[in-house]
N, C-alpha and C positions, 0 to 999 in steps of 0.2 A: 621544437619545444619538447622538453623532457617532462614527463608527468610528475606530480608531487609524490612524496613518500608520506603515507597517512597511517595513523592509528585511529581506529573507529570504534567507538564505545556505545553499546546499547544493551537493553534488557529484553528478555522474552519470557512469557509465562502464559498459563491458560487465561488469566484475567487480562493481561496486557496484550496478548497476541504476539505475532511475530513480525508485524509490519515495520517496526523500527529497525530490526535487524536486516530485513530484506531490502529496505531502501538504502541502508548503508552498504549492503552487498552490491547494489547497482553502482554506487559511487566508487567502491573499491574496484569493481571491474573496469570502470571508465579510467581510473587512475592507472591501472595496470596496462590497459590498452594503449594509453598514451606514453608508456615507457617508464612509469613510476612504480610504486610498490604500495602494498596495503596489508595491514594486519587487523583483524576484527577481534574485539574483546566483548564477550557476551556474559551478562549476569542474569540474575533472577533464577529461572529454571532453564539452564542453557542446553541441556542434552540434545533435544530435538533440533534446535537451531544449529548447533555445532555439526550435527550429522548432515544437515542440508548444506551448510557452507563447505564441508569437506567434499560432498558430491559435486559442488560447483568449482572445486579446485582452489578455494580461497583460504589463505592462512587464517586460522582463528583459534583462540584460547578462551577458557572460562575465566571470568573475572575473579580476582584474588581478594575476597572480602565482601562486606556488605555494600551493595550498590550505593554510590553517592557518599560513602563514608570516607574519613580521612585516610585510613589504611589502604582502601581500594584505590583512592585517588593517587596516593603515593606509588602504588604498584603500576598504575597506568602511566604515570610520569616516567617511572624507571623504564618501562617497556618502550615508550616513545623515544627516550634518549638512546636506548640500546639499538633501536632501529634507525637512528638519525632522522626521525620524522620531521617533516616540514610543518605538520599540523596535527592536532588531535581533534577529531570530530565526535561530538556527543549528540545523542538523540534519545530523548525520553524524559519522563517527569522526575526521575531520581537525581538529575544533575542540576543542582542548586547554584545560585550565584556564588556561594562560598566555594563550591567544588570547582567551578570555572575559574574563579579568581586564583585558586591555588595552582591550577595548571598554567595560567598566564604568568603567575609569579615565578614559575620555573622557566620562564622565557620560551615558552612554547605557544605557538599560534593556536587559538581555539576557534573552532567552527561549530556553531550550534544549528541543528536541524530542528525547526519549530513548526507548529501548526496554527496556533491561535493568537500568539502575541499577548497573552494575558499576564504571564509572569516570566518573560523570557530571560535566560541567563545573559549576563553582560559580555557576550563573546565579540571578538573582533569582526567575525564574519557570521552572518545569519542567513540561512537558507529556509525559506518557506515556499514550498513548491505547489501549494494549493491554488485552486482556481480563485481568482480575485484577490490574492494576497498583496498585490501592489497597493491596495488601499490601506494596508496595515503598516506602512513604512514608519509612521511616527511612533509606533509601539516598540521600536527597536532603537532607542536613542544612543545606546552604547556602541552600536555596530558601525564600523567604518565602511564595511561593504555589506549591502543588503541585496540578496539575490531572491527576488520575490515573484511569485506567479508561475503559471504553467510552463513558461519558457524554461524553467529550471527543474521540471519534474524528473525525478531519478528513476528512469526506466531501466529495467534489467536487460542483460545482454540478449536473452532468448527472445524478448519482445522486439528489440532493435533489429534483430536478424530477419524479422518478417516485414513485408512491405507496409508502409503507412497506409491506413485506410482499409486494408484488407480487401476481400472480395465484396462486390456490391451485395446488399441484402437481397435474399431471394424473395420472390413474390409470395411465398407461402412459408409459414413457420413450421419447421419440422424438428429442429433441435433447440432445446431450451437448456441453458446453463444456470445453475444456482451456486453462487460462491459467496460465503459470508466471512471471509478472512481466515486468519491463521488458527483461531480457536473458537470463535462464535460463543462467547460466554453469555450472550443474551438469549440464546436459543432461537435465533431467527430462522435457521435452516428448517427445523420441523414446522415452524409457523408457516413458512412459505409453501412447503410441500402440502400441508393440510389445506391450504387456501387455493391450490391450483384449480382452475375451472375445468369442467369435463372436456376431454379431448383424447387425442392419440399421439401425443408428442413423445419424442425420445428425450428424456430428461437426464442430464448429467449433474450429479451432486458432487461438488468438490469439498473435501474435508481437509483442513490445514493441519500442520504438524502438532498443534496444541488442542485439537478437537477431542472431546470426550463423548463417545457414543453412549446413548442412554435410551430409556424407554420412550422418551418423547420423539427421538429420531425414528425409532422403529414404528411408532404410531403414525408419524408423518409420511414415511415411506409407504405404509399400508394404505393410507388415505389417498395418496397420489396414484397408486396402482388401482384402487377401486374406482378412481375417476377416469380410468382408461389409459393412463400413461405407462410407458415402459421406462423404468428408472434404473440407472446405473450409478453406483456410488464409487468414487475414486478417492483414495486417501493419499494426500501429498503427491500428486502426479508430477512426474518429471516433464511431461509434455503439456503443462498447464497453458502455455502461450498458444500452442496449437489447438487445444480444446476450446479456448476462448475464441480464437480466430474462426473456428468452424461452427460456432453456434449462430442461430438466427435471431435469438433474443436472450438476454442475460438478466438475471435478477441478482443484484450485488449489494453488499455492504458499501458504505459511502466513504471508505478510506482510499488508499492509493490504487486499489483495483479499478476504480472508476476511470482513472487516467489510462490504465492499461487497456481497458475495453474501448476507451475513446480512440486511442492510437490505432487499434485494430478495426475501428469503424463498426462496432457492434451496438445496436440499439439496446438500451439498458433501462431497467427499473431500479432506482437507487433507494436504499433504505438505510437510515442511520441506526446502527446498533449500539452506539456508545455516545456519550455526551459530546466528545470532541469531533464527532462526525456530523452533528446536526447542521452546522452552518454550511459545511461542504455539500451535503445532500441538497439543501435548500438552494444554494447558488447554482448547482447543476440543473435543477428543475427550473428555476427562474430564467436561466439562460437558454433553455431549450436543448440542453445537452443530455438530459435524462428525463425519464418519466418518474412519477412518484415524488421523491424528495422528503418523505415523512420520517420522523423518528418511529422506531418500531412500536413503541408504546402508544403512539397516537393514531395508528391505522388499524382498523378492524379487518377481519378476514374477508368480509363482503367487498369492501373498497379495494383491497388488494386484488381479489379475484376479478373484479370488474375492470381494473386497470390492465391486468395481464390479458384478459379476454379482448379488450378494446385494441390493444397493440397487435395481438395475434391476428385480428381481423382487419387490420388497417396497414397495408404495405406502404402507403404514402407517409403515414406518421412514422413508421420505422425508418424509412429512408431519410426523413427530415432529421430525426434524432441522430442517426449515424453520420450524416453530412456535417451537422453542427459540431458534434463531438470531435470528429476527425480534424476539423479546421482549427480546433483549439489546442492540439497536441502534435508536435512534430517529432518527438522521441529523442531530441538532442540535448535535453536538459542536463544530464549527468556530464556530458562532454563540456558543456558551458561552465558548469561549476568547477570542473577540473582545470579548465583554462584559467579561470580566475585564481585558483589556488596555486597554479604554477607560475603565475605572472610575477 
């Protein structure tokens, strides 16, 4: 099988984060690994994402025009034709039914990456790789192919290079990881830092490419240190997968990072920092794949601190979370999507 030739279109910004771009990067890598080709087109505020993609060795360009507009859509169509693309993959809220219809009218196959099924574009192929998405099939009536659920999670190459399940959780929590996505517009990182219960943990704080450091972050770091913890801040780390794999407990936003931590077998407290993460956080908690599962605005610092303290003190609970999460994610989702697109 020869992999498909793809043009992949997404936006990134402080408000939107970088998750849409990064999951398309995972799909691009899988297409290239299968012998195909991929070019990413990034709109919004693309500079940081373009730098990340360049470091990953992925061809990428800035979008030409306003995201979702007619001129930008025409530019994407022209690029797809120039690259003899088998499909155009779109991911994000800017890509309306009219946008998708224009690409389809140009006789290009359209693949939509979707999360909620609330107003999905009428694409021929829909990928919703979230936990429990199989139940949303009827929300995609226009799709001839529906690739739904965690079997199709788009895991990046550096995660797939690590063993599924990772090392068994240690009996004692020594290393705590805090990761709130590419930009954390909700300010969850300082909230979590300020709510850490007293202890002597080695805390690693991951800041994504769109993160804006401010006084709240400084205050949160100071509070964590007063509570006895040793805190290290890492900005856009190249070894993120290894950092995740090495932690004993993670506190994470409820986007795609939950599946990455699940693949690595890391017990996790999930917090929804955006409206489109609320259902995913709740599903993970209900299925026993993560603790917490609240929207950020619905949890107070005492409840958050109590949840963290309970997991730190309960190795059996941590092992149960890790085992359940690992069983739900095998890391082969991007390859499965590529196989469907190459068929």
